[in-house]
C-alpha positions, 0 to 999 in steps of 0.5 A: 843573325850572322850568316857564314858563307864557306867557299870550297874549291873544286878539285877534279882528277884528270890524268890526261896527257897534255902539251906543255911549253916550258922555259929553262932559266940557265942562271936560276937553274929553274924549269917553268911550265909556261903554257898548257894545251888541254882539250883544245884550249891553251892556258898561260901559266903565271905562277909556280907553286912548287916543283919536286921530284918523285921516284916510281920504280926506275922512273923519275917524275917531276911534279909541278903545281902551277896556276893561271891566277884563276885555275890551278893545275897539278902536272907530272913530267915523266923524264923517261917517256918525256910525256906530260900528264895533267893530274888535277885541275882546281878552280883555285878558290880557298877552302 
């Protein structure tokens, strides 16, 4: 008998303002979030999945997918208000 175990990742929509420490590499011209402070806890970012920009009306939003290796985060930076928004959190497990 063959048993197949499927593991689904848990994605949670958050949409809360968070504090983010970023680094700008002037040679590579890349902005990289390095730490997120959310609900009193600090998370160190080790990987950048993607970064792209989106326009919502006149607002320019920078969207980031980053990871600690164990937890994945979707972040949005509003270049008009200079605020960071944590959009989603995922446990990083493969679907």
